[in-house]
PyMOL Python script that loads the backbone (N, CA, C, O; Angstrom):
from pymol import cmd

cmd.read_pdbstr("""\
ATOM      1  N   CYS A   1      -1.271  10.681  -5.956  1.00  0.00           N
ATOM      2  CA  CYS A   1      -1.892   9.759  -4.726  1.00  0.00           C
ATOM      3  C   CYS A   1      -2.976  10.563  -4.137  1.00  0.00           C
ATOM      4  O   CYS A   1      -3.102  11.757  -4.408  1.00  0.00           O
ATOM      5  N   PRO A   2      -3.813   9.889  -3.283  1.00  0.00           N
ATOM      6  CA  PRO A   2      -4.972  10.465  -2.550  1.00  0.00           C
ATOM      7  C   PRO A   2      -4.597  11.768  -1.774  1.00  0.00           C
ATOM      8  O   PRO A   2      -5.238  12.816  -1.850  1.00  0.00           O
ATOM      9  N   THR A   3      -3.456  11.566  -1.004  1.00  0.00           N
ATOM     10  CA  THR A   3      -3.036  12.779  -0.186  1.00  0.00           C
ATOM     11  C   THR A   3      -2.821  13.883  -1.069  1.00  0.00           C
ATOM     12  O   THR A   3      -3.543  14.863  -0.889  1.00  0.00           O
ATOM     13  N   CYS A   4      -1.944  13.923  -2.019  1.00  0.00           N
ATOM     14  CA  CYS A   4      -1.808  15.082  -2.928  1.00  0.00           C
ATOM     15  C   CYS A   4      -3.041  15.495  -3.513  1.00  0.00           C
ATOM     16  O   CYS A   4      -3.330  16.685  -3.385  1.00  0.00           O
ATOM     17  N   HIS A   5      -3.906  14.668  -4.197  1.00  0.00           N
ATOM     18  CA  HIS A   5      -5.257  15.029  -4.620  1.00  0.00           C
ATOM     19  C   HIS A   5      -5.958  15.811  -3.705  1.00  0.00           C
ATOM     20  O   HIS A   5      -6.415  16.897  -4.062  1.00  0.00           O
ATOM     21  N   ALA A   6      -6.118  15.349  -2.439  1.00  0.00           N
ATOM     22  CA  ALA A   6      -6.762  16.074  -1.336  1.00  0.00           C
ATOM     23  C   ALA A   6      -6.415  17.632  -1.282  1.00  0.00           C
ATOM     24  O   ALA A   6      -7.219  18.564  -1.268  1.00  0.00           O
ATOM     25  N   LYS A   7      -4.871  17.692  -1.252  1.00  0.00           N
ATOM     26  CA  LYS A   7      -4.197  18.931  -0.986  1.00  0.00           C
ATOM     27  C   LYS A   7      -4.499  19.928  -2.296  1.00  0.00           C
ATOM     28  O   LYS A   7      -4.609  21.147  -2.164  1.00  0.00           O
ATOM     29  N   VAL A   8      -4.598  19.350  -3.367  1.00  0.00           N
ATOM     30  CA  VAL A   8      -5.036  20.146  -4.487  1.00  0.00           C
ATOM     31  C   VAL A   8      -6.385  20.743  -4.503  1.00  0.00           C
ATOM     32  O   VAL A   8      -6.594  21.909  -4.838  1.00  0.00           O
ATOM     33  N   THR A   9      -7.369  19.840  -4.100  1.00  0.00           N
ATOM     34  CA  THR A   9      -8.718  20.088  -3.911  1.00  0.00           C
ATOM     35  C   THR A   9      -8.749  21.153  -2.931  1.00  0.00           C
ATOM     36  O   THR A   9      -9.429  22.137  -3.224  1.00  0.00           O
ATOM     37  N   LYS A  10      -8.162  21.142  -1.863  1.00  0.00           N
ATOM     38  CA  LYS A  10      -8.230  22.076  -0.839  1.00  0.00           C
ATOM     39  C   LYS A  10      -7.311  23.430  -1.154  1.00  0.00           C
ATOM     40  O   LYS A  10      -7.214  24.365  -0.359  1.00  0.00           O
ATOM     41  N   ARG A  11      -6.752  23.382  -2.260  1.00  0.00           N
ATOM     42  CA  ARG A  11      -5.907  24.428  -2.704  1.00  0.00           C
ATOM     43  C   ARG A  11      -4.686  24.730  -1.865  1.00  0.00           C
ATOM     44  O   ARG A  11      -4.240  25.873  -1.768  1.00  0.00           O
ATOM     45  N   LEU A  12      -4.165  23.699  -1.270  1.00  0.00           N
ATOM     46  CA  LEU A  12      -2.926  23.807  -0.512  1.00  0.00           C
ATOM     47  C   LEU A  12      -1.668  23.554  -1.429  1.00  0.00           C
ATOM     48  O   LEU A  12      -0.596  24.107  -1.184  1.00  0.00           O
ATOM     49  N   TYR A  13      -1.824  22.781  -2.391  1.00  0.00           N
ATOM     50  CA  TYR A  13      -0.930  22.544  -3.645  1.00  0.00           C
ATOM     51  C   TYR A  13      -1.475  22.966  -4.856  1.00  0.00           C
ATOM     52  O   TYR A  13      -2.685  22.875  -5.063  1.00  0.00           O
ATOM     53  N   SER A  14      -0.648  23.445  -5.723  1.00  0.00           N
ATOM     54  CA  SER A  14      -1.110  23.875  -7.139  1.00  0.00           C
ATOM     55  C   SER A  14      -0.976  22.373  -7.802  1.00  0.00           C
ATOM     56  O   SER A  14      -0.345  21.414  -7.357  1.00  0.00           O
ATOM     57  N   LYS A  15      -1.733  22.463  -8.956  1.00  0.00           N
ATOM     58  CA  LYS A  15      -1.746  21.463  -9.881  1.00  0.00           C
ATOM     59  C   LYS A  15      -0.310  21.380 -10.545  1.00  0.00           C
ATOM     60  O   LYS A  15       0.194  20.281 -10.776  1.00  0.00           O
ATOM     61  N   GLU A  16       0.236  22.382 -10.801  1.00  0.00           N
ATOM     62  CA  GLU A  16       1.685  22.461 -11.507  1.00  0.00           C
ATOM     63  C   GLU A  16       2.578  21.702 -10.509  1.00  0.00           C
ATOM     64  O   GLU A  16       3.363  20.850 -10.926  1.00  0.00           O
ATOM     65  N   LYS A  17       2.470  22.005  -9.142  1.00  0.00           N
ATOM     66  CA  LYS A  17       3.290  21.318  -8.214  1.00  0.00           C
ATOM     67  C   LYS A  17       3.381  19.786  -8.327  1.00  0.00           C
ATOM     68  O   LYS A  17       4.426  19.139  -8.392  1.00  0.00           O
ATOM     69  N   ILE A  18       2.103  19.297  -8.339  1.00  0.00           N
ATOM     70  CA  ILE A  18       2.047  17.835  -8.487  1.00  0.00           C
ATOM     71  C   ILE A  18       2.450  17.332  -9.844  1.00  0.00           C
ATOM     72  O   ILE A  18       3.085  16.278  -9.886  1.00  0.00           O
ATOM     73  N   ILE A  19       2.156  17.961 -10.959  1.00  0.00           N
ATOM     74  CA  ILE A  19       2.701  17.613 -12.198  1.00  0.00           C
ATOM     75  C   ILE A  19       4.239  17.517 -12.178  1.00  0.00           C
ATOM     76  O   ILE A  19       4.810  16.557 -12.696  1.00  0.00           O
ATOM     77  N   LYS A  20       4.880  18.487 -11.594  1.00  0.00           N
ATOM     78  CA  LYS A  20       6.455  18.577 -11.434  1.00  0.00           C
ATOM     79  C   LYS A  20       6.717  17.576 -10.584  1.00  0.00           C
ATOM     80  O   LYS A  20       7.658  16.874 -10.954  1.00  0.00           O
ATOM     81  N   ALA A  21       6.205  17.259  -9.555  1.00  0.00           N
ATOM     82  CA  ALA A  21       6.548  16.164  -8.594  1.00  0.00           C
ATOM     83  C   ALA A  21       6.368  14.655  -9.287  1.00  0.00           C
ATOM     84  O   ALA A  21       7.045  13.703  -8.897  1.00  0.00           O
ATOM     85  N   MET A  22       5.488  14.554 -10.242  1.00  0.00           N
ATOM     86  CA  MET A  22       5.312  13.352 -10.923  1.00  0.00           C
ATOM     87  C   MET A  22       6.380  13.153 -11.879  1.00  0.00           C
ATOM     88  O   MET A  22       6.520  12.004 -12.298  1.00  0.00           O
ATOM     89  N   GLU A  23       7.141  14.030 -12.293  1.00  0.00           N
ATOM     90  CA  GLU A  23       8.279  13.874 -13.239  1.00  0.00           C
ATOM     91  C   GLU A  23       9.491  13.137 -12.543  1.00  0.00           C
ATOM     92  O   GLU A  23      10.236  12.418 -13.208  1.00  0.00           O
ATOM     93  N   SER A  24       9.662  13.327 -11.237  1.00  0.00           N
ATOM     94  CA  SER A  24      10.624  12.653 -10.510  1.00  0.00           C
ATOM     95  C   SER A  24       9.964  12.188  -9.169  1.00  0.00           C
ATOM     96  O   SER A  24      10.070  12.964  -8.218  1.00  0.00           O
ATOM     97  N   PRO A  25       9.348  11.106  -9.000  1.00  0.00           N
ATOM     98  CA  PRO A  25       8.616  10.661  -7.949  1.00  0.00           C
ATOM     99  C   PRO A  25       9.640  10.247  -6.832  1.00  0.00           C
ATOM    100  O   PRO A  25      10.644   9.569  -7.051  1.00  0.00           O
ATOM    101  N   ALA A  26       9.260  10.741  -5.601  1.00  0.00           N
ATOM    102  CA  ALA A  26      10.180  10.467  -4.315  1.00  0.00           C
ATOM    103  C   ALA A  26      10.572   8.957  -4.195  1.00  0.00           C
ATOM    104  O   ALA A  26      11.682   8.545  -3.861  1.00  0.00           O
ATOM    105  N   ALA A  27       9.415   8.151  -4.541  1.00  0.00           N
ATOM    106  CA  ALA A  27       9.672   6.769  -4.314  1.00  0.00           C
ATOM    107  C   ALA A  27      10.821   6.119  -5.131  1.00  0.00           C
ATOM    108  O   ALA A  27      11.556   5.224  -4.715  1.00  0.00           O
ATOM    109  N   LEU A  28      10.865   6.693  -6.331  1.00  0.00           N
ATOM    110  CA  LEU A  28      11.819   6.303  -7.433  1.00  0.00           C
ATOM    111  C   LEU A  28      13.297   6.766  -6.872  1.00  0.00           C
ATOM    112  O   LEU A  28      14.277   6.022  -6.898  1.00  0.00           O
ATOM    113  N   GLN A  29      13.302   8.110  -6.363  1.00  0.00           N
ATOM    114  CA  GLN A  29      14.440   8.652  -5.848  1.00  0.00           C
ATOM    115  C   GLN A  29      15.093   7.861  -4.767  1.00  0.00           C
ATOM    116  O   GLN A  29      16.299   7.626  -4.697  1.00  0.00           O
ATOM    117  N   LYS A  30      14.086   7.439  -3.855  1.00  0.00           N
ATOM    118  CA  LYS A  30      14.587   6.769  -2.698  1.00  0.00           C
ATOM    119  C   LYS A  30      14.841   5.243  -2.953  1.00  0.00           C
ATOM    120  O   LYS A  30      15.609   4.599  -2.238  1.00  0.00           O
ATOM    121  N   GLY A  31      14.222   4.748  -3.910  1.00  0.00           N
ATOM    122  CA  GLY A  31      14.426   3.265  -4.173  1.00  0.00           C
ATOM    123  C   GLY A  31      13.326   2.264  -3.520  1.00  0.00           C
ATOM    124  O   GLY A  31      13.416   1.037  -3.506  1.00  0.00           O
ATOM    125  N   ASN A  32      12.326   3.003  -3.010  1.00  0.00           N
ATOM    126  CA  ASN A  32      11.421   2.189  -2.342  1.00  0.00           C
ATOM    127  C   ASN A  32      10.169   2.936  -2.016  1.00  0.00           C
ATOM    128  O   ASN A  32      10.248   4.162  -1.951  1.00  0.00           O
ATOM    129  N   VAL A  33       9.069   2.371  -1.813  1.00  0.00           N
ATOM    130  CA  VAL A  33       7.885   2.809  -1.372  1.00  0.00           C
ATOM    131  C   VAL A  33       7.600   2.576  -0.048  1.00  0.00           C
ATOM    132  O   VAL A  33       7.658   1.386   0.258  1.00  0.00           O
ATOM    133  N   ALA A  34       7.253   3.485   1.001  1.00  0.00           N
ATOM    134  CA  ALA A  34       7.040   3.254   2.213  1.00  0.00           C
ATOM    135  C   ALA A  34       5.706   3.940   2.673  1.00  0.00           C
ATOM    136  O   ALA A  34       5.431   5.093   2.341  1.00  0.00           O
ATOM    137  N   ASP A  35       4.895   3.162   3.458  1.00  0.00           N
ATOM    138  CA  ASP A  35       3.586   3.822   3.862  1.00  0.00           C
ATOM    139  C   ASP A  35       3.206   2.984   5.177  1.00  0.00           C
ATOM    140  O   ASP A  35       3.611   1.834   5.347  1.00  0.00           O
ATOM    141  N   ILE A  36       2.488   3.587   5.982  1.00  0.00           N
ATOM    142  CA  ILE A  36       2.071   2.836   7.256  1.00  0.00           C
ATOM    143  C   ILE A  36       0.590   2.273   7.115  1.00  0.00           C
ATOM    144  O   ILE A  36      -0.302   3.096   6.912  1.00  0.00           O
ATOM    145  N   LEU A  37       0.298   1.039   7.201  1.00  0.00           N
ATOM    146  CA  LEU A  37      -0.987   0.584   7.324  1.00  0.00           C
ATOM    147  C   LEU A  37      -1.301   0.314   8.625  1.00  0.00           C
ATOM    148  O   LEU A  37      -0.582  -0.481   9.231  1.00  0.00           O
ATOM    149  N   ASP A  38      -2.324   0.866   9.228  1.00  0.00           N
ATOM    150  CA  ASP A  38      -2.779   0.652  10.560  1.00  0.00           C
ATOM    151  C   ASP A  38      -3.873  -0.407  10.525  1.00  0.00           C
ATOM    152  O   ASP A  38      -4.975  -0.135  10.049  1.00  0.00           O
ATOM    153  N   PHE A  39      -3.576  -1.661  11.042  1.00  0.00           N
ATOM    154  CA  PHE A  39      -4.817  -2.578  11.105  1.00  0.00           C
ATOM    155  C   PHE A  39      -5.168  -2.570  12.555  1.00  0.00           C
ATOM    156  O   PHE A  39      -4.503  -2.128  13.491  1.00  0.00           O
ATOM    157  N   SER A  40      -6.357  -3.152  12.562  1.00  0.00           N
ATOM    158  CA  SER A  40      -7.043  -3.428  13.892  1.00  0.00           C
ATOM    159  C   SER A  40      -6.315  -4.618  14.423  1.00  0.00           C
ATOM    160  O   SER A  40      -5.323  -5.078  13.857  1.00  0.00           O
ATOM    161  N   ASP A  41      -6.860  -5.145  15.601  1.00  0.00           N
ATOM    162  CA  ASP A  41      -6.227  -6.324  16.103  1.00  0.00           C
ATOM    163  C   ASP A  41      -6.666  -7.615  15.315  1.00  0.00           C
ATOM    164  O   ASP A  41      -6.137  -8.702  15.547  1.00  0.00           O
ATOM    165  N   ARG A  42      -7.737  -7.435  14.296  1.00  0.00           N
ATOM    166  CA  ARG A  42      -7.988  -8.485  13.467  1.00  0.00           C
ATOM    167  C   ARG A  42      -7.205  -8.827  12.397  1.00  0.00           C
ATOM    168  O   ARG A  42      -6.519  -7.890  11.989  1.00  0.00           O
ATOM    169  N   HIS A  43      -7.069  -9.970  11.748  1.00  0.00           N
ATOM    170  CA  HIS A  43      -6.319 -10.239  10.573  1.00  0.00           C
ATOM    171  C   HIS A  43      -6.951  -9.519   9.336  1.00  0.00           C
ATOM    172  O   HIS A  43      -8.113  -9.587   8.937  1.00  0.00           O
ATOM    173  N   PRO A  44      -5.927  -8.835   8.845  1.00  0.00           N
ATOM    174  CA  PRO A  44      -6.360  -7.993   7.620  1.00  0.00           C
ATOM    175  C   PRO A  44      -7.083  -8.930   6.404  1.00  0.00           C
ATOM    176  O   PRO A  44      -6.764 -10.094   6.161  1.00  0.00           O
ATOM    177  N   THR A  45      -8.043  -8.222   5.757  1.00  0.00           N
ATOM    178  CA  THR A  45      -8.826  -8.872   4.826  1.00  0.00           C
ATOM    179  C   THR A  45      -8.161  -8.240   3.428  1.00  0.00           C
ATOM    180  O   THR A  45      -7.958  -7.034   3.285  1.00  0.00           O
ATOM    181  N   ILE A  46      -7.891  -9.140   2.536  1.00  0.00           N
ATOM    182  CA  ILE A  46      -7.389  -8.749   1.289  1.00  0.00           C
ATOM    183  C   ILE A  46      -8.363  -8.788   0.120  1.00  0.00           C
ATOM    184  O   ILE A  46      -8.836  -9.898  -0.125  1.00  0.00           O
ATOM    185  N   ILE A  47      -8.732  -7.804  -0.617  1.00  0.00           N
ATOM    186  CA  ILE A  47      -9.574  -7.831  -1.701  1.00  0.00           C
ATOM    187  C   ILE A  47      -8.719  -7.668  -3.068  1.00  0.00           C
ATOM    188  O   ILE A  47      -8.133  -6.599  -3.238  1.00  0.00           O
ATOM    189  N   PHE A  48      -8.631  -8.624  -3.992  1.00  0.00           N
ATOM    190  CA  PHE A  48      -7.952  -8.678  -5.049  1.00  0.00           C
ATOM    191  C   PHE A  48      -8.374  -9.433  -6.206  1.00  0.00           C
ATOM    192  O   PHE A  48      -8.446 -10.660  -6.139  1.00  0.00           O
ATOM    193  N   GLY A  49      -8.692  -8.730  -7.381  1.00  0.00           N
ATOM    194  CA  GLY A  49      -9.293  -9.240  -8.524  1.00  0.00           C
ATOM    195  C   GLY A  49     -10.643  -9.704  -8.382  1.00  0.00           C
ATOM    196  O   GLY A  49     -11.050 -10.592  -9.131  1.00  0.00           O
ATOM    197  N   GLY A  50     -11.387  -9.194  -7.495  1.00  0.00           N
ATOM    198  CA  GLY A  50     -12.789  -9.760  -7.297  1.00  0.00           C
ATOM    199  C   GLY A  50     -12.823 -10.670  -6.232  1.00  0.00           C
ATOM    200  O   GLY A  50     -13.929 -10.923  -5.753  1.00  0.00           O
ATOM    201  N   ALA A  51     -11.739 -11.259  -5.727  1.00  0.00           N
ATOM    202  CA  ALA A  51     -11.795 -12.335  -4.734  1.00  0.00           C
ATOM    203  C   ALA A  51     -11.373 -11.568  -3.239  1.00  0.00           C
ATOM    204  O   ALA A  51     -10.575 -10.639  -3.116  1.00  0.00           O
ATOM    205  N   THR A  52     -12.084 -12.186  -2.247  1.00  0.00           N
ATOM    206  CA  THR A  52     -11.737 -11.598  -0.926  1.00  0.00           C
ATOM    207  C   THR A  52     -11.085 -12.723  -0.096  1.00  0.00           C
ATOM    208  O   THR A  52     -11.577 -13.851  -0.103  1.00  0.00           O
ATOM    209  N   PHE A  53      -9.949 -12.418   0.641  1.00  0.00           N
ATOM    210  CA  PHE A  53      -9.189 -13.391   1.412  1.00  0.00           C
ATOM    211  C   PHE A  53      -9.279 -12.977   2.844  1.00  0.00           C
ATOM    212  O   PHE A  53      -8.882 -11.860   3.177  1.00  0.00           O
ATOM    213  N   GLU A  54      -9.766 -13.795   3.683  1.00  0.00           N
ATOM    214  CA  GLU A  54     -10.034 -13.407   5.067  1.00  0.00           C
ATOM    215  C   GLU A  54      -9.130 -14.519   5.869  1.00  0.00           C
ATOM    216  O   GLU A  54      -9.135 -15.712   5.568  1.00  0.00           O
ATOM    217  N   SER A  55      -8.439 -14.015   6.818  1.00  0.00           N
ATOM    218  CA  SER A  55      -7.522 -15.014   7.641  1.00  0.00           C
ATOM    219  C   SER A  55      -6.715 -16.016   6.867  1.00  0.00           C
ATOM    220  O   SER A  55      -6.673 -17.220   7.122  1.00  0.00           O
ATOM    221  N   CYS A  56      -6.080 -15.404   5.899  1.00  0.00           N
ATOM    222  CA  CYS A  56      -5.147 -16.205   4.927  1.00  0.00           C
ATOM    223  C   CYS A  56      -3.872 -15.641   4.907  1.00  0.00           C
ATOM    224  O   CYS A  56      -3.709 -14.448   4.650  1.00  0.00           O
ATOM    225  N   THR A  57      -2.667 -16.642   5.237  1.00  0.00           N
ATOM    226  CA  THR A  57      -1.425 -16.117   5.465  1.00  0.00           C
ATOM    227  C   THR A  57      -0.787 -15.906   4.024  1.00  0.00           C
ATOM    228  O   THR A  57       0.147 -15.112   3.915  1.00  0.00           O
ATOM    229  N   VAL A  58      -1.230 -16.546   2.993  1.00  0.00           N
ATOM    230  CA  VAL A  58      -0.617 -16.357   1.629  1.00  0.00           C
ATOM    231  C   VAL A  58      -1.855 -16.044   0.619  1.00  0.00           C
ATOM    232  O   VAL A  58      -2.297 -16.970  -0.061  1.00  0.00           O
ATOM    233  N   PRO A  59      -2.345 -14.901   0.535  1.00  0.00           N
ATOM    234  CA  PRO A  59      -3.330 -14.627  -0.170  1.00  0.00           C
ATOM    235  C   PRO A  59      -3.148 -14.782  -1.960  1.00  0.00           C
ATOM    236  O   PRO A  59      -4.031 -15.134  -2.742  1.00  0.00           O
ATOM    237  N   ILE A  60      -1.898 -14.447  -2.249  1.00  0.00           N
ATOM    238  CA  ILE A  60      -1.586 -14.471  -3.545  1.00  0.00           C
ATOM    239  C   ILE A  60      -0.240 -15.204  -3.819  1.00  0.00           C
ATOM    240  O   ILE A  60       0.818 -14.839  -3.306  1.00  0.00           O
ATOM    241  N   MET A  61      -0.362 -16.331  -4.719  1.00  0.00           N
ATOM    242  CA  MET A  61       0.882 -16.976  -5.093  1.00  0.00           C
ATOM    243  C   MET A  61       0.752 -17.145  -6.673  1.00  0.00           C
ATOM    244  O   MET A  61      -0.325 -17.116  -7.269  1.00  0.00           O
ATOM    245  N   PHE A  62       2.065 -17.336  -7.298  1.00  0.00           N
ATOM    246  CA  PHE A  62       2.183 -17.616  -8.680  1.00  0.00           C
ATOM    247  C   PHE A  62       3.307 -18.699  -8.901  1.00  0.00           C
ATOM    248  O   PHE A  62       4.488 -18.503  -8.615  1.00  0.00           O
ATOM    249  N   GLN A  63       2.872 -19.713  -9.373  1.00  0.00           N
ATOM    250  CA  GLN A  63       3.870 -20.933  -9.640  1.00  0.00           C
ATOM    251  C   GLN A  63       4.449 -21.278  -8.374  1.00  0.00           C
ATOM    252  O   GLN A  63       5.664 -21.277  -8.175  1.00  0.00           O
ATOM    253  N   ASN A  64       3.574 -21.578  -7.511  1.00  0.00           N
ATOM    254  CA  ASN A  64       3.911 -22.108  -6.058  1.00  0.00           C
ATOM    255  C   ASN A  64       4.923 -21.092  -5.266  1.00  0.00           C
ATOM    256  O   ASN A  64       5.625 -21.484  -4.335  1.00  0.00           O
ATOM    257  N   GLU A  65       4.918 -19.885  -5.691  1.00  0.00           N
ATOM    258  CA  GLU A  65       5.864 -18.670  -5.201  1.00  0.00           C
ATOM    259  C   GLU A  65       4.860 -17.672  -4.352  1.00  0.00           C
ATOM    260  O   GLU A  65       3.981 -17.063  -4.963  1.00  0.00           O
ATOM    261  N   PRO A  66       4.987 -17.550  -3.181  1.00  0.00           N
ATOM    262  CA  PRO A  66       4.047 -16.521  -2.440  1.00  0.00           C
ATOM    263  C   PRO A  66       4.458 -15.174  -3.050  1.00  0.00           C
ATOM    264  O   PRO A  66       5.646 -14.870  -3.155  1.00  0.00           O
ATOM    265  N   LEU A  67       3.457 -14.370  -3.451  1.00  0.00           N
ATOM    266  CA  LEU A  67       3.724 -12.967  -4.037  1.00  0.00           C
ATOM    267  C   LEU A  67       3.311 -11.984  -2.885  1.00  0.00           C
ATOM    268  O   LEU A  67       3.782 -10.852  -2.766  1.00  0.00           O
ATOM    269  N   LEU A  68       2.364 -12.552  -2.037  1.00  0.00           N
ATOM    270  CA  LEU A  68       2.032 -11.498  -0.868  1.00  0.00           C
ATOM    271  C   LEU A  68       1.649 -12.654   0.342  1.00  0.00           C
ATOM    272  O   LEU A  68       0.913 -13.638   0.264  1.00  0.00           O
ATOM    273  N   THR A  69       2.434 -12.140   1.466  1.00  0.00           N
ATOM    274  CA  THR A  69       2.289 -13.065   2.655  1.00  0.00           C
ATOM    275  C   THR A  69       1.765 -12.081   3.741  1.00  0.00           C
ATOM    276  O   THR A  69       2.059 -10.888   3.660  1.00  0.00           O
ATOM    277  N   ILE A  70       0.978 -12.568   4.781  1.00  0.00           N
ATOM    278  CA  ILE A  70       0.654 -11.960   6.100  1.00  0.00           C
ATOM    279  C   ILE A  70       1.078 -12.700   7.115  1.00  0.00           C
ATOM    280  O   ILE A  70       0.780 -13.893   7.166  1.00  0.00           O
ATOM    281  N   GLU A  71       1.821 -12.115   8.055  1.00  0.00           N
ATOM    282  CA  GLU A  71       2.230 -12.904   9.230  1.00  0.00           C
ATOM    283  C   GLU A  71       1.996 -11.976  10.485  1.00  0.00           C
ATOM    284  O   GLU A  71       1.938 -10.753  10.356  1.00  0.00           O
ATOM    285  N   LYS A  72       1.860 -12.627  11.742  1.00  0.00           N
ATOM    286  CA  LYS A  72       1.584 -11.836  12.966  1.00  0.00           C
ATOM    287  C   LYS A  72       2.757 -12.123  13.946  1.00  0.00           C
ATOM    288  O   LYS A  72       3.118 -13.222  14.366  1.00  0.00           O
ATOM    289  N   GLU A  73       3.298 -10.834  14.233  1.00  0.00           N
ATOM    290  CA  GLU A  73       4.501 -10.944  15.109  1.00  0.00           C
ATOM    291  C   GLU A  73       4.168  -9.724  16.036  1.00  0.00           C
ATOM    292  O   GLU A  73       3.744  -8.628  15.671  1.00  0.00           O
ATOM    293  N   ASN A  74       4.441 -10.131  17.277  1.00  0.00           N
ATOM    294  CA  ASN A  74       4.253  -9.309  18.530  1.00  0.00           C
ATOM    295  C   ASN A  74       2.906  -8.518  18.344  1.00  0.00           C
ATOM    296  O   ASN A  74       2.915  -7.287  18.315  1.00  0.00           O
ATOM    297  N   ASN A  75       1.827  -9.198  18.227  1.00  0.00           N
ATOM    298  CA  ASN A  75       0.525  -8.638  18.015  1.00  0.00           C
ATOM    299  C   ASN A  75       0.406  -7.474  17.001  1.00  0.00           C
ATOM    300  O   ASN A  75      -0.421  -6.567  17.093  1.00  0.00           O
ATOM    301  N   ALA A  76       1.405  -7.619  15.943  1.00  0.00           N
ATOM    302  CA  ALA A  76       1.156  -6.828  14.689  1.00  0.00           C
ATOM    303  C   ALA A  76       1.186  -7.636  13.493  1.00  0.00           C
ATOM    304  O   ALA A  76       1.897  -8.634  13.371  1.00  0.00           O
ATOM    305  N   PHE A  77       0.409  -7.190  12.620  1.00  0.00           N
ATOM    306  CA  PHE A  77       0.466  -7.887  11.240  1.00  0.00           C
ATOM    307  C   PHE A  77       1.388  -7.379  10.360  1.00  0.00           C
ATOM    308  O   PHE A  77       1.547  -6.161  10.272  1.00  0.00           O
ATOM    309  N   LEU A  78       2.073  -8.230   9.637  1.00  0.00           N
ATOM    310  CA  LEU A  78       3.206  -7.901   8.685  1.00  0.00           C
ATOM    311  C   LEU A  78       2.780  -8.252   7.386  1.00  0.00           C
ATOM    312  O   LEU A  78       2.411  -9.413   7.205  1.00  0.00           O
ATOM    313  N   ILE A  79       2.767  -7.364   6.355  1.00  0.00           N
ATOM    314  CA  ILE A  79       2.512  -7.644   5.071  1.00  0.00           C
ATOM    315  C   ILE A  79       3.658  -7.638   4.175  1.00  0.00           C
ATOM    316  O   ILE A  79       4.296  -6.586   4.136  1.00  0.00           O
ATOM    317  N   SER A  80       4.044  -8.607   3.448  1.00  0.00           N
ATOM    318  CA  SER A  80       5.291  -8.449   2.592  1.00  0.00           C
ATOM    319  C   SER A  80       4.883  -9.058   1.228  1.00  0.00           C
ATOM    320  O   SER A  80       3.921  -9.818   1.118  1.00  0.00           O
ATOM    321  N   GLY A  81       5.706  -8.665   0.155  1.00  0.00           N
ATOM    322  CA  GLY A  81       5.390  -9.074  -1.152  1.00  0.00           C
ATOM    323  C   GLY A  81       6.237  -8.395  -2.027  1.00  0.00           C
ATOM    324  O   GLY A  81       6.153  -8.587  -3.241  1.00  0.00           O
TER     325      GLY A  81
END
""", "prot")
cmd.dss("prot")
cmd.show_as("cartoon", "prot")
cmd.util.cbc("prot")
cmd.orient("prot")
């Protein structure tokens, strides 16, 4: 990940530590991936496969099923998929 890469570049982590961590990723151990995306008060723009989606609540669908949705709730944008 970019965070770990930066820590190796700054010599805070060894390459060996990252290689060992990749053998058993924390996300697989926990069963999910979590991260915080900090958006401005504007609707997020999604760039996918060379296409740009702006102000789109369902930017990606497959066989009429939404794969990615964007909703606004309590002045916060929620992305799910």
